[in-house]
Biopython code that builds the backbone (N, CA, C, O; Angstrom):
import numpy as np
from Bio.PDB.StructureBuilder import StructureBuilder

atoms = [
    (1, "MET", "N", (-15.752, 29.633, -15.278)),
    (1, "MET", "CA", (-16.931, 29.230, -14.575)),
    (1, "MET", "C", (-16.637, 27.952, -13.782)),
    (1, "MET", "O", (-17.003, 27.826, -12.613)),
    (2, "ARG", "N", (-15.960, 27.004, -14.456)),
    (2, "ARG", "CA", (-15.609, 25.734, -13.736)),
    (2, "ARG", "C", (-14.746, 26.000, -12.557)),
    (2, "ARG", "O", (-14.928, 25.393, -11.502)),
    (3, "PHE", "N", (-13.807, 26.894, -12.705)),
    (3, "PHE", "CA", (-12.878, 27.217, -11.614)),
    (3, "PHE", "C", (-13.682, 27.750, -10.391)),
    (3, "PHE", "O", (-13.390, 27.379, -9.254)),
    (4, "VAL", "N", (-14.657, 28.590, -10.625)),
    (4, "VAL", "CA", (-15.457, 29.124, -9.556)),
    (4, "VAL", "C", (-16.235, 28.042, -8.844)),
    (4, "VAL", "O", (-16.350, 28.042, -7.619)),
    (5, "LEU", "N", (-16.765, 27.124, -9.622)),
    (5, "LEU", "CA", (-17.575, 26.003, -9.066)),
    (5, "LEU", "C", (-16.625, 25.088, -8.242)),
    (5, "LEU", "O", (-17.054, 24.493, -7.254)),
    (6, "LEU", "N", (-15.395, 24.983, -8.630)),
    (6, "LEU", "CA", (-14.425, 24.179, -7.886)),
    (6, "LEU", "C", (-13.992, 24.984, -6.590)),
    (6, "LEU", "O", (-13.706, 24.391, -5.549)),
    (7, "LEU", "N", (-13.960, 26.308, -6.700)),
    (7, "LEU", "CA", (-13.448, 27.096, -5.624)),
    (7, "LEU", "C", (-14.464, 27.281, -4.501)),
    (7, "LEU", "O", (-14.063, 27.430, -3.347)),
    (8, "LEU", "N", (-15.733, 27.277, -4.788)),
    (8, "LEU", "CA", (-16.769, 27.481, -3.759)),
    (8, "LEU", "C", (-16.733, 26.464, -2.618)),
    (8, "LEU", "O", (-16.805, 26.872, -1.459)),
    (9, "PRO", "N", (-16.626, 25.169, -2.886)),
    (9, "PRO", "CA", (-16.532, 24.242, -1.783)),
    (9, "PRO", "C", (-15.274, 24.453, -0.937)),
    (9, "PRO", "O", (-15.299, 24.246, 0.276)),
    (10, "MET", "N", (-14.186, 24.859, -1.569)),
    (10, "MET", "CA", (-12.968, 25.093, -0.820)),
    (10, "MET", "C", (-13.102, 26.324, 0.073)),
    (10, "MET", "O", (-12.577, 26.356, 1.186)),
    (11, "ILE", "N", (-13.779, 27.291, -0.407)),
    (11, "ILE", "CA", (-13.988, 28.492, 0.439)),
    (11, "ILE", "C", (-14.918, 28.170, 1.648)),
    (11, "ILE", "O", (-14.727, 28.689, 2.748)),
    (12, "ALA", "N", (-15.929, 27.295, 1.401)),
    (12, "ALA", "CA", (-16.827, 26.887, 2.523)),
    (12, "ALA", "C", (-16.028, 26.025, 3.525)),
    (12, "ALA", "O", (-16.241, 26.169, 4.729)),
    (13, "LEU", "N", (-15.130, 25.149, 3.086)),
    (13, "LEU", "CA", (-14.347, 24.376, 3.991)),
    (13, "LEU", "C", (-13.376, 25.237, 4.784)),
    (13, "LEU", "O", (-13.163, 25.025, 5.978)),
    (14, "ALA", "N", (-12.795, 26.207, 4.101)),
    (14, "ALA", "CA", (-11.856, 27.104, 4.813)),
    (14, "ALA", "C", (-12.625, 27.932, 5.853)),
    (14, "ALA", "O", (-12.096, 28.168, 6.939)),
    (15, "ALA", "N", (-13.818, 28.370, 5.566)),
    (15, "ALA", "CA", (-14.647, 29.135, 6.547)),
    (15, "ALA", "C", (-14.982, 28.277, 7.728)),
    (15, "ALA", "O", (-14.899, 28.727, 8.870)),
    (16, "ALA", "N", (-15.369, 27.020, 7.468)),
    (16, "ALA", "CA", (-15.742, 26.094, 8.568)),
    (16, "ALA", "C", (-14.528, 25.842, 9.422)),
    (16, "ALA", "O", (-14.632, 25.807, 10.648)),
    (17, "TYR", "N", (-13.334, 25.658, 8.778)),
    (17, "TYR", "CA", (-12.124, 25.419, 9.507)),
    (17, "TYR", "C", (-11.786, 26.636, 10.439)),
    (17, "TYR", "O", (-11.424, 26.469, 11.604)),
    (18, "GLN", "N", (-11.917, 27.800, 9.891)),
    (18, "GLN", "CA", (-11.591, 29.034, 10.667)),
    (18, "GLN", "C", (-12.582, 29.152, 11.858)),
    (18, "GLN", "O", (-12.187, 29.497, 12.972)),
    (19, "TYR", "N", (-13.870, 28.859, 11.595)),
    (19, "TYR", "CA", (-14.863, 28.937, 12.641)),
    (19, "TYR", "C", (-14.526, 27.965, 13.816)),
    (19, "TYR", "O", (-14.582, 28.326, 14.992)),
    (20, "VAL", "N", (-14.181, 26.735, 13.429)),
    (20, "VAL", "CA", (-13.888, 25.719, 14.444)),
    (20, "VAL", "C", (-12.614, 26.098, 15.204)),
    (20, "VAL", "O", (-12.548, 25.937, 16.423)),
    (21, "THR", "N", (-11.639, 26.584, 14.514)),
    (21, "THR", "CA", (-10.367, 26.940, 15.202)),
    (21, "THR", "C", (-10.614, 28.111, 16.163)),
    (21, "THR", "O", (-10.030, 28.144, 17.247)),
    (22, "ARG", "N", (-11.447, 29.047, 15.794)),
    (22, "ARG", "CA", (-11.773, 30.174, 16.677)),
    (22, "ARG", "C", (-12.533, 29.666, 17.911)),
    (22, "ARG", "O", (-12.251, 30.101, 19.027)),
    (23, "GLN", "N", (-13.516, 28.728, 17.717)),
    (23, "GLN", "CA", (-14.218, 28.173, 18.840)),
    (23, "GLN", "C", (-13.315, 27.429, 19.828)),
    (23, "GLN", "O", (-13.473, 27.536, 21.044)),
    (24, "ILE", "N", (-12.358, 26.668, 19.268)),
    (24, "ILE", "CA", (-11.454, 25.862, 20.079)),
    (24, "ILE", "C", (-10.515, 26.825, 20.845)),
    (24, "ILE", "O", (-10.273, 26.638, 22.037)),
    (25, "ALA", "N", (-9.987, 27.861, 20.144)),
    (25, "ALA", "CA", (-9.044, 28.778, 20.776)),
    (25, "ALA", "C", (-9.731, 29.619, 21.836)),
    (25, "ALA", "O", (-9.068, 30.074, 22.768)),
    (26, "SER", "N", (-11.048, 29.847, 21.730)),
    (26, "SER", "CA", (-11.711, 30.650, 22.773)),
    (26, "SER", "C", (-11.799, 29.910, 24.055)),
    (26, "SER", "O", (-11.839, 30.533, 25.116)),
    (27, "GLY", "N", (-11.834, 28.585, 24.015)),
    (27, "GLY", "CA", (-11.859, 27.790, 25.266)),
    (27, "GLY", "C", (-13.254, 27.568, 25.767)),
    (27, "GLY", "O", (-13.430, 26.897, 26.784)),
    (28, "GLN", "N", (-14.302, 28.120, 25.076)),
    (28, "GLN", "CA", (-15.672, 27.927, 25.490)),
    (28, "GLN", "C", (-16.368, 27.022, 24.482)),
    (28, "GLN", "O", (-16.406, 27.328, 23.290)),
    (29, "ALA", "N", (-16.905, 25.933, 24.949)),
    (29, "ALA", "CA", (-17.621, 24.997, 24.074)),
    (29, "ALA", "C", (-19.009, 25.546, 23.823)),
    (29, "ALA", "O", (-19.593, 26.211, 24.680)),
    (30, "ALA", "N", (-19.528, 25.266, 22.653)),
    (30, "ALA", "CA", (-20.879, 25.710, 22.348)),
    (30, "ALA", "C", (-21.920, 24.883, 23.147)),
    (30, "ALA", "O", (-22.969, 25.411, 23.516)),
    (31, "THR", "N", (-21.651, 23.680, 23.397)),
    (31, "THR", "CA", (-22.496, 22.848, 24.203)),
    (31, "THR", "C", (-21.697, 22.256, 25.391)),
    (31, "THR", "O", (-20.541, 21.862, 25.234)),
    (32, "PRO", "N", (-22.322, 22.204, 26.552)),
    (32, "PRO", "CA", (-21.511, 21.667, 27.664)),
    (32, "PRO", "C", (-21.299, 20.168, 27.499)),
    (32, "PRO", "O", (-22.163, 19.445, 27.005)),
    (33, "PHE", "N", (-20.123, 19.728, 27.926)),
    (33, "PHE", "CA", (-19.823, 18.323, 27.836)),
    (33, "PHE", "C", (-20.125, 17.702, 29.186)),
    (33, "PHE", "O", (-19.606, 18.139, 30.213)),
    (34, "VAL", "N", (-20.945, 16.706, 29.178)),
    (34, "VAL", "CA", (-21.336, 16.027, 30.413)),
    (34, "VAL", "C", (-20.824, 14.592, 30.277)),
    (34, "VAL", "O", (-21.376, 13.810, 29.502)),
    (35, "GLY", "N", (-19.814, 14.255, 30.995)),
    (35, "GLY", "CA", (-19.227, 12.923, 30.932)),
    (35, "GLY", "C", (-19.807, 12.035, 32.036)),
    (35, "GLY", "O", (-19.980, 12.447, 33.183)),
    (36, "THR", "N", (-20.091, 10.831, 31.642)),
    (36, "THR", "CA", (-20.561, 9.851, 32.622)),
    (36, "THR", "C", (-19.537, 8.782, 32.788)),
    (36, "THR", "O", (-18.945, 8.357, 31.796)),
    (37, "PRO", "N", (-19.286, 8.311, 34.011)),
    (37, "PRO", "CA", (-18.280, 7.262, 34.155)),
    (37, "PRO", "C", (-18.704, 5.976, 33.501)),
    (37, "PRO", "O", (-19.878, 5.607, 33.480)),
    (38, "VAL", "N", (-17.709, 5.308, 32.970)),
    (38, "VAL", "CA", (-17.967, 4.039, 32.305)),
    (38, "VAL", "C", (-17.346, 2.948, 33.189)),
    (38, "VAL", "O", (-16.172, 2.995, 33.555)),
    (39, "THR", "N", (-18.180, 1.985, 33.504)),
    (39, "THR", "CA", (-17.729, 0.891, 34.329)),
    (39, "THR", "C", (-17.729, -0.382, 33.458)),
    (39, "THR", "O", (-18.724, -0.721, 32.817)),
    (40, "LEU", "N", (-16.597, -1.057, 33.461)),
    (40, "LEU", "CA", (-16.442, -2.272, 32.690)),
    (40, "LEU", "C", (-16.289, -3.412, 33.704)),
    (40, "LEU", "O", (-15.532, -3.296, 34.668)),
    (41, "ARG", "N", (-16.977, -4.455, 33.488)),
    (41, "ARG", "CA", (-16.825, -5.646, 34.391)),
    (41, "ARG", "C", (-16.117, -6.734, 33.542)),
    (41, "ARG", "O", (-16.226, -6.763, 32.317)),
    (42, "PRO", "N", (-15.400, -7.609, 34.239)),
    (42, "PRO", "CA", (-14.704, -8.661, 33.495)),
    (42, "PRO", "C", (-15.695, -9.616, 32.788)),
    (42, "PRO", "O", (-16.809, -9.841, 33.261)),
    (43, "ILE", "N", (-15.265, -10.150, 31.681)),
    (43, "ILE", "CA", (-16.069, -11.064, 30.944)),
    (43, "ILE", "C", (-16.091, -12.420, 31.612)),
    (43, "ILE", "O", (-15.036, -12.966, 31.934)),
    (44, "ASP", "N", (-17.272, -12.977, 31.827)),
    (44, "ASP", "CA", (-17.410, -14.286, 32.453)),
    (44, "ASP", "C", (-17.660, -15.297, 31.322)),
    (44, "ASP", "O", (-18.714, -15.261, 30.689)),
    (45, "PRO", "N", (-16.698, -16.199, 31.064)),
    (45, "PRO", "CA", (-16.941, -17.183, 29.943)),
    (45, "PRO", "C", (-18.119, -18.066, 30.193)),
    (45, "PRO", "O", (-18.760, -18.509, 29.240)),
    (46, "ASN", "N", (-18.447, -18.353, 31.472)),
    (46, "ASN", "CA", (-19.578, -19.211, 31.766)),
    (46, "ASN", "C", (-20.933, -18.601, 31.331)),
    (46, "ASN", "O", (-21.856, -19.316, 30.943)),
    (47, "SER", "N", (-21.019, -17.250, 31.408)),
    (47, "SER", "CA", (-22.249, -16.615, 30.949)),
    (47, "SER", "C", (-22.373, -16.570, 29.444)),
    (47, "SER", "O", (-23.481, -16.473, 28.918)),
    (48, "LEU", "N", (-21.241, -16.640, 28.731)),
    (48, "LEU", "CA", (-21.295, -16.659, 27.291)),
    (48, "LEU", "C", (-21.482, -18.048, 26.687)),
    (48, "LEU", "O", (-22.285, -18.254, 25.778)),
    (49, "MET", "N", (-20.724, -18.977, 27.218)),
    (49, "MET", "CA", (-20.717, -20.302, 26.639)),
    (49, "MET", "C", (-21.245, -21.428, 27.538)),
    (49, "MET", "O", (-21.076, -22.607, 27.229)),
    (50, "GLY", "N", (-21.859, -21.067, 28.606)),
    (50, "GLY", "CA", (-22.427, -22.079, 29.451)),
    (50, "GLY", "C", (-21.444, -22.528, 30.533)),
    (50, "GLY", "O", (-20.262, -22.183, 30.510)),
    (51, "SER", "N", (-21.966, -23.300, 31.471)),
    (51, "SER", "CA", (-21.074, -23.690, 32.581)),
    (51, "SER", "C", (-20.094, -24.804, 32.236)),
    (51, "SER", "O", (-19.265, -25.165, 33.072)),
    (52, "GLN", "N", (-20.163, -25.339, 31.065)),
    (52, "GLN", "CA", (-19.273, -26.445, 30.670)),
    (52, "GLN", "C", (-17.989, -25.905, 30.053)),
    (52, "GLN", "O", (-17.153, -26.692, 29.610)),
    (53, "PHE", "N", (-17.812, -24.628, 30.011)),
    (53, "PHE", "CA", (-16.617, -24.017, 29.432)),
    (53, "PHE", "C", (-15.383, -24.310, 30.291)),
    (53, "PHE", "O", (-15.373, -24.047, 31.494)),
    (54, "SER", "N", (-14.355, -24.852, 29.658)),
    (54, "SER", "CA", (-13.087, -25.042, 30.364)),
    (54, "SER", "C", (-11.928, -24.856, 29.405)),
    (54, "SER", "O", (-12.065, -25.106, 28.208)),
    (55, "ILE", "N", (-10.814, -24.430, 29.911)),
    (55, "ILE", "CA", (-9.640, -24.208, 29.086)),
    (55, "ILE", "C", (-8.771, -25.487, 29.189)),
    (55, "ILE", "O", (-8.358, -25.905, 30.271)),
    (56, "ASP", "N", (-8.517, -26.087, 27.990)),
    (56, "ASP", "CA", (-7.707, -27.317, 27.968)),
    (56, "ASP", "C", (-6.239, -26.899, 27.743)),
    (56, "ASP", "O", (-5.866, -26.442, 26.662)),
    (57, "SER", "N", (-5.439, -27.067, 28.772)),
    (57, "SER", "CA", (-4.073, -26.578, 28.631)),
    (57, "SER", "C", (-3.264, -27.378, 27.585)),
    (57, "SER", "O", (-2.381, -26.818, 26.934)),
    (58, "ARG", "N", (-3.557, -28.673, 27.423)),
    (58, "ARG", "CA", (-2.855, -29.432, 26.378)),
    (58, "ARG", "C", (-3.232, -28.932, 24.977)),
    (58, "ARG", "O", (-2.390, -28.937, 24.080)),
    (59, "GLU", "N", (-4.488, -28.500, 24.777)),
    (59, "GLU", "CA", (-4.877, -27.994, 23.460)),
    (59, "GLU", "C", (-4.220, -26.645, 23.242)),
    (59, "GLU", "O", (-3.800, -26.345, 22.124)),
    (60, "ILE", "N", (-4.119, -25.826, 24.275)),
    (60, "ILE", "CA", (-3.408, -24.538, 24.135)),
    (60, "ILE", "C", (-1.960, -24.762, 23.758)),
    (60, "ILE", "O", (-1.434, -24.097, 22.866)),
    (61, "GLU", "N", (-1.306, -25.711, 24.442)),
    (61, "GLU", "CA", (0.085, -26.016, 24.114)),
    (61, "GLU", "C", (0.262, -26.514, 22.675)),
    (61, "GLU", "O", (1.230, -26.169, 21.998)),
    (62, "ARG", "N", (-0.695, -27.332, 22.225)),
    (62, "ARG", "CA", (-0.639, -27.863, 20.855)),
    (62, "ARG", "C", (-0.767, -26.712, 19.836)),
    (62, "ARG", "O", (-0.020, -26.653, 18.859)),
    (63, "LEU", "N", (-1.727, -25.801, 20.081)),
    (63, "LEU", "CA", (-1.920, -24.636, 19.202)),
    (63, "LEU", "C", (-0.672, -23.760, 19.184)),
    (63, "LEU", "O", (-0.246, -23.321, 18.116)),
    (64, "ASN", "N", (-0.073, -23.495, 20.363)),
    (64, "ASN", "CA", (1.176, -22.730, 20.403)),
    (64, "ASN", "C", (2.267, -23.390, 19.611)),
    (64, "ASN", "O", (2.980, -22.733, 18.853)),
    (65, "GLY", "N", (2.408, -24.730, 19.786)),
    (65, "GLY", "CA", (3.409, -25.477, 19.030)),
    (65, "GLY", "C", (3.187, -25.356, 17.550)),
    (65, "GLY", "O", (4.152, -25.181, 16.804)),
    (66, "GLU", "N", (1.924, -25.443, 17.076)),
    (66, "GLU", "CA", (1.654, -25.313, 15.655)),
    (66, "GLU", "C", (2.005, -23.912, 15.173)),
    (66, "GLU", "O", (2.563, -23.739, 14.090)),
    (67, "ASN", "N", (1.676, -22.925, 15.978)),
    (67, "ASN", "CA", (2.028, -21.549, 15.536)),
    (67, "ASN", "C", (3.524, -21.343, 15.441)),
    (67, "ASN", "O", (4.011, -20.687, 14.520)),
    (68, "ILE", "N", (4.264, -21.911, 16.409)),
    (68, "ILE", "CA", (5.732, -21.754, 16.364)),
    (68, "ILE", "C", (6.275, -22.484, 15.137)),
    (68, "ILE", "O", (7.161, -21.980, 14.447)),
    (69, "THR", "N", (5.732, -23.682, 14.870)),
    (69, "THR", "CA", (6.137, -24.475, 13.720)),
    (69, "THR", "C", (5.915, -23.724, 12.436)),
    (69, "THR", "O", (6.803, -23.644, 11.587)),
    (70, "ASN", "N", (4.705, -23.161, 12.291)),
    (70, "ASN", "CA", (4.341, -22.420, 11.065)),
    (70, "ASN", "C", (5.248, -21.194, 10.908)),
    (70, "ASN", "O", (5.730, -20.933, 9.805)),
    (71, "GLN", "N", (5.483, -20.459, 11.951)),
    (71, "GLN", "CA", (6.324, -19.270, 11.862)),
    (71, "GLN", "C", (7.722, -19.649, 11.475)),
    (71, "GLN", "O", (8.346, -18.963, 10.666)),
    (72, "THR", "N", (8.240, -20.741, 12.040)),
    (72, "THR", "CA", (9.580, -21.214, 11.720)),
    (72, "THR", "C", (9.677, -21.624, 10.234)),
    (72, "THR", "O", (10.647, -21.315, 9.541)),
    (73, "ARG", "N", (8.633, -22.331, 9.782)),
    (73, "ARG", "CA", (8.598, -22.798, 8.388)),
    (73, "ARG", "C", (8.603, -21.587, 7.410)),
    (73, "ARG", "O", (9.318, -21.593, 6.407)),
    (74, "GLN", "N", (7.780, -20.541, 7.734)),
    (74, "GLN", "CA", (7.693, -19.361, 6.872)),
    (74, "GLN", "C", (8.977, -18.600, 6.906)),
    (74, "GLN", "O", (9.400, -18.077, 5.875)),
    (75, "PHE", "N", (9.645, -18.510, 8.085)),
    (75, "PHE", "CA", (10.903, -17.799, 8.191)),
    (75, "PHE", "C", (11.954, -18.520, 7.335)),
    (75, "PHE", "O", (12.700, -17.882, 6.593)),
    (76, "ASN", "N", (12.007, -19.882, 7.448)),
    (76, "ASN", "CA", (12.998, -20.618, 6.659)),
    (76, "ASN", "C", (12.711, -20.463, 5.172)),
    (76, "ASN", "O", (13.658, -20.337, 4.396)),
    (77, "GLN", "N", (11.466, -20.466, 4.738)),
    (77, "GLN", "CA", (11.158, -20.244, 3.328)),
    (77, "GLN", "C", (11.629, -18.897, 2.845)),
    (77, "GLN", "O", (12.160, -18.756, 1.743)),
    (78, "ARG", "N", (11.421, -17.890, 3.710)),
    (78, "ARG", "CA", (11.827, -16.531, 3.329)),
    (78, "ARG", "C", (13.333, -16.447, 3.231)),
    (78, "ARG", "O", (13.856, -15.820, 2.309)),
    (79, "MET", "N", (14.048, -17.069, 4.166)),
    (79, "MET", "CA", (15.532, -17.033, 4.115)),
    (79, "MET", "C", (16.041, -17.772, 2.851)),
    (79, "MET", "O", (16.987, -17.324, 2.203)),
    (80, "GLU", "N", (15.404, -18.895, 2.521)),
    (80, "GLU", "CA", (15.802, -19.672, 1.331)),
    (80, "GLU", "C", (15.583, -18.820, 0.068)),
    (80, "GLU", "O", (16.414, -18.791, -0.840)),
    (81, "ASP", "N", (14.416, -18.119, 0.045)),
    (81, "ASP", "CA", (14.161, -17.210, -1.100)),
    (81, "ASP", "C", (15.214, -16.129, -1.220)),
    (81, "ASP", "O", (15.683, -15.811, -2.313)),
    (82, "MET", "N", (15.590, -15.551, -0.034)),
    (82, "MET", "CA", (16.580, -14.501, -0.061)),
    (82, "MET", "C", (17.916, -15.057, -0.542)),
    (82, "MET", "O", (18.623, -14.395, -1.302)),
    (83, "ARG", "N", (18.266, -16.253, -0.111)),
    (83, "ARG", "CA", (19.546, -16.877, -0.477)),
    (83, "ARG", "C", (19.562, -17.127, -2.027)),
    (83, "ARG", "O", (20.553, -16.858, -2.707)),
    (84, "ASN", "N", (18.412, -17.658, -2.545)),
    (84, "ASN", "CA", (18.347, -17.880, -3.969)),
    (84, "ASN", "C", (18.357, -16.587, -4.787)),
    (84, "ASN", "O", (18.934, -16.539, -5.873)),
    (85, "PHE", "N", (17.719, -15.546, -4.263)),
    (85, "PHE", "CA", (17.697, -14.304, -4.963)),
    (85, "PHE", "C", (19.101, -13.675, -5.017)),
    (85, "PHE", "O", (19.523, -13.114, -6.029)),
    (86, "ALA", "N", (19.823, -13.800, -3.839)),
    (86, "ALA", "CA", (21.148, -13.228, -3.799)),
    (86, "ALA", "C", (22.119, -14.002, -4.650)),
    (86, "ALA", "O", (23.102, -13.436, -5.128)),
    (87, "GLY", "N", (21.868, -15.311, -4.858)),
    (87, "GLY", "CA", (22.810, -16.112, -5.661)),
    (87, "GLY", "C", (22.681, -15.731, -7.112)),
    (87, "GLY", "O", (23.699, -15.654, -7.799)),
    (88, "ASN", "N", (21.483, -15.486, -7.626)),
    (88, "ASN", "CA", (21.344, -15.177, -9.042)),
    (88, "ASN", "C", (20.049, -14.328, -9.187)),
    (88, "ASN", "O", (18.981, -14.880, -9.453)),
    (89, "PRO", "N", (20.146, -12.990, -9.013)),
    (89, "PRO", "CA", (18.943, -12.166, -9.132)),
    (89, "PRO", "C", (18.314, -12.149, -10.476)),
    (89, "PRO", "O", (17.123, -11.863, -10.595)),
    (90, "ALA", "N", (19.103, -12.459, -11.547)),
    (90, "ALA", "CA", (18.566, -12.399, -12.925)),
    (90, "ALA", "C", (17.560, -13.504, -13.154)),
    (90, "ALA", "O", (16.667, -13.352, -13.988)),
    (91, "GLU", "N", (17.673, -14.606, -12.445)),
    (91, "GLU", "CA", (16.707, -15.682, -12.644)),
    (91, "GLU", "C", (15.474, -15.597, -11.779)),
    (91, "GLU", "O", (14.575, -16.431, -11.891)),
    (92, "TRP", "N", (15.420, -14.590, -10.910)),
    (92, "TRP", "CA", (14.314, -14.422, -9.987)),
    (92, "TRP", "C", (13.152, -13.810, -10.753)),
    (92, "TRP", "O", (13.334, -12.803, -11.438)),
    (93, "HIS", "N", (12.014, -14.367, -10.657)),
    (93, "HIS", "CA", (10.780, -13.841, -11.304)),
    (93, "HIS", "C", (9.876, -13.263, -10.225)),
    (93, "HIS", "O", (9.594, -13.897, -9.208)),
    (94, "GLY", "N", (9.453, -12.091, -10.472)),
    (94, "GLY", "CA", (8.574, -11.402, -9.518)),
    (94, "GLY", "C", (9.315, -10.452, -8.603)),
    (94, "GLY", "O", (10.464, -10.089, -8.856)),
    (95, "MET", "N", (8.656, -10.060, -7.556)),
    (95, "MET", "CA", (9.198, -9.076, -6.626)),
    (95, "MET", "C", (10.335, -9.677, -5.808)),
    (95, "MET", "O", (10.239, -10.840, -5.417)),
    (96, "PRO", "N", (11.367, -8.961, -5.544)),
    (96, "PRO", "CA", (12.448, -9.517, -4.679)),
    (96, "PRO", "C", (11.987, -9.853, -3.296)),
    (96, "PRO", "O", (11.139, -9.131, -2.772)),
    (97, "PRO", "N", (12.466, -10.876, -2.667)),
    (97, "PRO", "CA", (12.050, -11.213, -1.309)),
    (97, "PRO", "C", (12.495, -10.125, -0.375)),
    (97, "PRO", "O", (13.503, -9.455, -0.594)),
    (98, "HIS", "N", (11.713, -9.964, 0.683)),
    (98, "HIS", "CA", (12.090, -8.948, 1.714)),
    (98, "HIS", "C", (11.938, -9.534, 3.072)),
    (98, "HIS", "O", (12.198, -8.859, 4.068)),
]
sb = StructureBuilder()
sb.init_structure("model")
sb.init_model(0)
sb.init_chain("A")
sb.init_seg("    ")
for serial, (resi, resn, name, xyz) in enumerate(atoms, 1):
    if name == "N":
        sb.init_residue(resn, " ", resi, " ")
    sb.init_atom(name, np.array(xyz, "f"), 0.0, 1.0, " ", f" {name:<3s}", serial, name[0])
structure = sb.get_structure()
C-alpha cells in the first residue's frame, strides 16, 4: 500500500512531463506569446541622490588601494599557511589550506 502511495505522484509527474514534451514537440503553443519591447534608460544618479551627488576620485583611489592591500594580505596569509602545512602536515589542525 505504501509503495502505491509513493508511486502515484511519480506517475502524475511522468504524465505531466510527457504532456509538456508533446506540446513542445508539436510546435504549437497553447496560448499565444505576445512580447512587448522593453526599453531601459540609463540610471541618473542625480534623480536618486539629489543634485549634490559627485564622484570623488581620491576616495575611489583610496578604496581601490584598500582592496588591493586586503587581497595581498589574504594571499600572503594563505601562502604562509600552505608553507606551514607543507613543512609539517602532522601539526596542522583543521582543514588543509587550499
